[in-house]
C-alpha positions as CSV (number, residue, x, y, z in Angstrom):
1,M,187.6,62.0,-94.0
2,F,184.1,62.6,-95.4
3,H,184.2,64.2,-98.9
4,S,181.1,66.3,-98.7
5,N,182.0,68.0,-102.0
6,N,181.8,64.8,-103.9
7,M,178.5,65.3,-105.7
8,Q,178.4,61.9,-107.4
9,K,178.6,60.1,-104.0
10,K,176.1,62.4,-102.4
11,K,173.4,61.4,-104.9
12,I,173.8,57.7,-104.2
13,L,170.8,56.1,-102.4
14,F,171.2,53.8,-99.4
15,D,169.7,50.9,-101.4
16,E,172.7,51.1,-103.7
17,I,175.0,50.9,-100.7
18,L,173.0,47.9,-99.4
19,K,173.5,46.2,-102.8
20,Q,177.3,46.9,-102.8
21,W,177.5,45.7,-99.2
22,L,175.6,42.5,-100.0
23,N,177.9,41.8,-103.0
24,S,180.8,41.9,-100.6
25,K,179.3,39.1,-98.5
26,K,179.6,36.4,-101.2
27,N,181.6,34.1,-98.8
28,I,178.7,33.5,-96.4
29,K,176.3,30.5,-96.5
30,I,173.9,30.8,-99.4
31,Q,170.8,30.6,-97.2
32,T,172.3,33.4,-95.0
33,Y,173.0,35.5,-98.1
34,Q,169.4,34.9,-99.4
35,K,168.0,35.8,-96.0
36,Y,169.8,39.1,-96.1
37,E,168.8,39.7,-99.6
38,N,165.1,39.1,-98.8
39,L,165.2,41.3,-95.7
40,I,166.7,44.1,-97.7
41,R,164.1,43.7,-100.5
42,L,161.1,43.5,-98.2
43,N,162.1,45.9,-95.4
44,L,164.7,48.3,-96.6
45,N,164.7,49.0,-100.3
46,N,161.4,51.0,-100.3
47,N,162.1,52.6,-96.9
48,L,165.5,53.6,-95.7
49,G,166.8,52.6,-99.1
50,K,165.3,55.6,-100.8
51,I,167.2,58.1,-98.6
52,T,170.4,59.6,-100.1
53,I,173.3,58.0,-98.3
54,S,174.9,61.4,-97.4
55,E,171.7,62.6,-95.9
56,I,170.7,59.5,-93.8
57,K,170.5,60.3,-90.1
58,Q,170.5,58.5,-86.8
59,L,166.8,59.5,-86.3
60,D,165.8,57.8,-89.6
61,I,167.2,54.5,-88.2
62,V,165.5,55.0,-84.8
63,N,162.1,55.7,-86.5
64,F,162.6,52.6,-88.7
65,F,163.0,50.4,-85.7
66,E,160.0,52.0,-83.9
67,D,157.9,51.1,-86.9
68,L,159.1,47.5,-86.8
69,T,157.9,47.3,-83.2
70,K,154.5,48.6,-84.1
71,K,154.3,45.9,-86.8
72,C,155.1,43.2,-84.3
73,V,158.3,42.2,-86.1
74,S,160.2,39.7,-84.0
75,I,163.3,40.6,-82.0
76,S,165.3,38.1,-84.1
77,T,164.4,39.8,-87.3
78,Q,165.1,43.2,-85.9
79,K,168.6,42.2,-84.8
80,T,169.3,40.8,-88.3
81,L,168.1,44.0,-89.9
82,F,170.2,46.0,-87.4
83,Y,173.3,44.0,-88.4
84,I,172.6,44.7,-92.1
85,I,172.0,48.4,-91.6
86,N,174.9,48.9,-89.2
87,S,177.3,46.9,-91.4
88,A,176.2,48.7,-94.6
89,L,176.6,52.1,-93.0
90,K,180.1,51.2,-91.8
91,F,180.9,50.0,-95.3
92,A,179.6,53.4,-96.7
93,Y,181.7,55.3,-94.1
94,Q,184.9,53.4,-94.9
95,N,184.3,54.1,-98.6
96,K,183.7,57.9,-97.8
97,Y,180.1,57.9,-98.8
98,C,178.8,59.3,-95.5
99,K,179.7,60.5,-92.1
100,Y,179.9,58.0,-89.2
101,I,176.5,57.2,-87.7
102,D,176.5,55.8,-84.1
103,L,173.6,53.3,-83.7
104,K,174.3,52.3,-80.1
105,I,171.1,54.0,-79.0
106,I,168.9,51.5,-81.0
107,K,166.8,49.3,-78.7
108,F,165.0,46.2,-79.8
109,K,161.4,46.0,-78.7
110,S,158.6,43.8,-80.0
111,S,154.9,43.7,-79.3
112,I,153.5,40.3,-78.4
113,P,152.7,38.6,-81.7
114,K,149.4,36.8,-82.2
115,I,149.8,33.1,-82.3
116,Q,147.4,30.4,-83.4
117,V,146.8,27.4,-81.2
118,F,144.5,24.4,-81.5
119,S,141.9,24.1,-78.7
120,R,142.1,20.9,-76.7
121,E,138.9,19.7,-78.5
122,I,140.4,20.3,-81.9
123,Q,143.7,18.8,-81.0
124,Q,141.9,15.6,-79.8
125,K,140.0,15.5,-83.0
126,L,143.2,15.8,-85.0
127,E,145.0,13.2,-82.9
128,E,142.1,10.7,-83.4
129,E,142.4,11.2,-87.2
130,L,146.2,10.8,-87.2
131,K,146.0,7.5,-85.1
132,K,143.6,5.9,-87.6
133,N,145.2,4.0,-90.6
134,L,148.6,5.0,-89.3
135,N,151.4,5.9,-91.7
136,I,154.8,7.6,-91.3
137,R,153.5,11.0,-92.2
138,K,150.8,10.8,-89.6
139,V,153.4,9.7,-87.0
140,C,155.5,12.7,-87.9
141,L,152.6,15.1,-87.5
142,L,152.0,13.6,-84.0
143,L,155.7,14.0,-83.3
144,C,155.4,17.7,-84.0
145,L,152.4,17.9,-81.7
146,Y,154.4,16.3,-78.9
147,T,157.8,17.8,-79.4
148,G,157.2,21.2,-81.1
149,L,159.5,20.5,-84.0
150,R,159.7,23.0,-86.9
151,I,158.7,21.8,-90.3
152,G,162.3,21.9,-91.6
153,E,163.5,19.9,-88.6
154,I,160.9,17.1,-89.0
155,C,161.7,16.8,-92.7
156,G,165.4,16.7,-91.9
157,L,165.1,13.8,-89.4
158,K,167.0,10.6,-90.2
159,W,166.5,7.2,-88.5
160,E,170.0,7.7,-87.0
161,D,168.6,10.6,-85.0
162,I,166.2,8.4,-83.1
163,D,167.6,6.9,-79.9
164,F,165.1,4.1,-79.3
165,D,166.9,3.0,-76.1
166,N,166.8,6.4,-74.4
167,K,163.5,7.4,-76.2
168,S,164.8,10.6,-77.6
169,I,165.5,12.4,-80.9
170,H,168.6,14.5,-81.8
171,I,167.9,17.6,-83.9
172,K,171.0,18.3,-85.9
173,R,169.8,19.3,-89.4
174,T,167.0,21.1,-91.1
175,I,165.6,21.1,-94.7
176,E,164.7,24.4,-96.3
177,R,163.8,25.6,-99.8
178,I,165.9,28.5,-101.1
179,K,166.2,30.5,-104.3
180,N,168.1,28.6,-107.1
181,A,171.3,30.5,-107.8
182,N,171.7,28.7,-111.1
183,K,170.1,31.1,-113.5
184,E,170.1,28.5,-116.3
185,S,167.9,26.1,-114.3
186,T,164.2,26.0,-115.0
187,S,163.6,25.5,-111.3
188,K,163.3,28.8,-109.3
189,T,164.0,27.1,-106.0
190,I,165.9,24.2,-104.6
191,L,165.9,22.0,-101.5
192,I,168.9,22.0,-99.3
193,E,170.0,20.4,-96.0
194,S,171.6,22.8,-93.5
195,T,172.5,23.0,-89.9
196,P,169.7,24.0,-87.4
197,K,168.5,27.6,-87.1
198,S,170.8,28.4,-84.2
199,I,173.2,26.8,-81.7
200,T,170.3,26.2,-79.3
201,S,168.2,24.6,-82.1
202,E,170.5,21.6,-82.1
203,R,169.1,19.7,-79.2
204,I,167.9,16.4,-77.8
205,I,164.2,15.9,-77.1
206,P,162.5,13.1,-75.2
207,I,159.8,11.2,-77.1
208,P,156.6,9.9,-75.5
209,D,156.5,6.0,-75.2
210,F,153.5,5.8,-77.6
211,L,155.4,7.6,-80.4
212,I,158.5,5.4,-79.9
213,E,156.2,2.4,-80.5
214,Y,154.8,4.0,-83.6
215,L,158.2,4.8,-85.0
216,K,159.5,1.3,-84.4
217,K,157.0,0.0,-86.9
218,Y,158.6,2.1,-89.7
219,Q,162.3,1.9,-88.7
220,N,164.7,1.7,-91.6
221,S,168.4,2.3,-92.5
222,D,170.1,4.9,-90.3
223,N,171.0,7.2,-93.3
224,Y,167.5,7.3,-94.6
225,Y,165.3,10.3,-94.0
226,I,162.3,9.3,-92.0
227,L,159.7,11.0,-94.2
228,S,161.1,10.1,-97.7
229,N,162.2,6.5,-96.5
230,D,165.4,6.8,-98.6
231,E,168.4,9.1,-98.9
232,T,166.6,11.8,-100.9
233,L,165.5,15.1,-99.2
234,Y,161.8,15.3,-98.3
235,D,160.2,18.5,-99.5
236,T,158.8,20.7,-96.7
237,R,156.0,21.9,-99.1
238,Q,155.0,18.3,-99.6
239,F,154.6,17.7,-95.9
240,E,152.8,21.0,-95.5
241,A,150.3,19.9,-98.2
242,F,149.7,16.6,-96.4
243,Y,149.1,18.6,-93.2
244,A,146.6,20.8,-95.0
245,R,144.7,17.9,-96.5
246,T,144.5,16.3,-93.0
247,L,142.9,19.4,-91.6
248,K,140.5,19.7,-94.5
249,K,139.5,16.0,-94.2
250,I,138.2,16.4,-90.6
251,G,136.7,19.9,-91.1
252,I,139.3,22.0,-89.3
253,D,139.9,25.5,-90.7
254,H,143.4,25.7,-92.3
255,V,146.1,27.3,-90.1
256,N,149.8,27.3,-90.8
257,F,152.0,24.4,-89.9
258,H,153.7,26.4,-87.1
259,T,150.4,26.0,-85.2
260,L,151.5,22.5,-84.2
261,R,154.6,24.0,-82.5
262,H,152.5,26.7,-80.8
263,T,150.0,24.1,-79.6
264,F,152.7,21.9,-78.1
265,A,154.2,24.9,-76.2
266,T,150.7,26.0,-75.0
267,R,149.7,22.6,-73.8
268,S,153.1,22.2,-72.1
269,I,152.5,25.5,-70.2
270,E,149.0,24.3,-69.2
271,A,150.5,21.0,-68.0
272,K,152.8,23.1,-65.7
273,M,156.1,22.3,-67.5
274,D,158.8,24.7,-66.2
275,I,159.8,27.5,-68.7
276,K,163.5,26.6,-68.8
277,T,162.7,23.0,-69.8
278,L,160.2,24.1,-72.5
279,S,162.6,26.7,-73.8
280,E,165.3,24.1,-74.3
281,I,162.9,21.6,-76.0
282,L,161.8,24.4,-78.4
283,G,165.4,25.4,-79.1
284,H,164.8,29.0,-78.2
285,S,167.9,31.1,-77.6
286,S,166.5,32.4,-74.3
287,I,163.6,31.8,-71.9
288,E,162.5,35.4,-72.5
289,I,161.4,34.4,-76.0
290,T,159.4,31.5,-74.6
291,L,157.9,33.7,-71.9
292,K,156.9,36.4,-74.4
293,L,155.3,34.0,-76.8
294,Y,153.5,31.6,-74.6
295,V,153.1,32.7,-71.0
296,H,150.0,35.0,-70.9
297,P,148.0,34.1,-67.8
298,S,144.2,34.2,-68.3
299,Y,141.9,36.0,-65.8
300,E,140.9,32.7,-64.3
301,L,144.6,31.7,-63.7
302,K,145.2,35.1,-62.1
303,K,142.1,34.6,-59.9
304,Q,143.3,31.1,-58.8
305,S,146.8,32.6,-58.0
306,I,145.2,35.2,-55.7
307,E,143.1,32.6,-54.0
308,S,146.1,30.4,-53.5
309,L,147.9,33.4,-51.9
310,V,145.0,34.0,-49.5
311,K,144.9,30.3,-48.5
312,F,148.7,30.3,-48.0
313,M,148.5,33.4,-45.7
314,A,145.6,31.8,-43.7
315,N,147.6,28.8,-42.7
């Protein structure tokens, strides 16, 4: 039963409940814990977090998610925030801080985010540079352009993940930088190896013949990371810096590393790759994500489609 007369509990803000809830989740993976912690700090503490827990209403939550949609926050992030909010409110209800709030009416919507893609001309210029004076880092950038790998996935590749006979790579780990939980350490962050982003992120991707030939030149012990050429983790920031230097060297304006992934997906669509195949190569959890991100027909494509329909009907 909700104790409305408990003045001490009535004054507690939602951000304090979020803190208590998060402290109860110590048994989860450290990167998951830090993900929740960051989402709470960036999205909730100065928003819903400032509402007194006994006064928070369903409408406050609905308005919060409508704002996320306007800000083009991804569906994935919205779902994680919903999990945090819903779980924290259940935690508050069980501890008699508030009345039960039913959040079944919440719908996840997202505006189409703006993505950056290299034009064909710029991509060709970049590839020409990467194929000159070849080294393993250049090969790995080319690999990203032709497979859509995320930066953590390329840094996590070991030689054992390359199947030279079947010309494919198996994505089964990722490298990421997280906050250092050791407060006595001088380093604020640490590198860790973890499992891929989701179940669908663990996948097998075919590799073009020319990249197989490039990789053969640098092949080493199975347990070595490809980029570090030994058993030590390769820093994602180090590879990102190499990528930035490469762009600067050939006079291309800097864009984030994820542009390589977006470019791969966009070229694949242009080359008429079917959406299901592309979605699986990218490791998306559904083809809807792939469709929303990359399938935006131009006016010319629409015009060609109408003309094709007319020709079909004329036959």
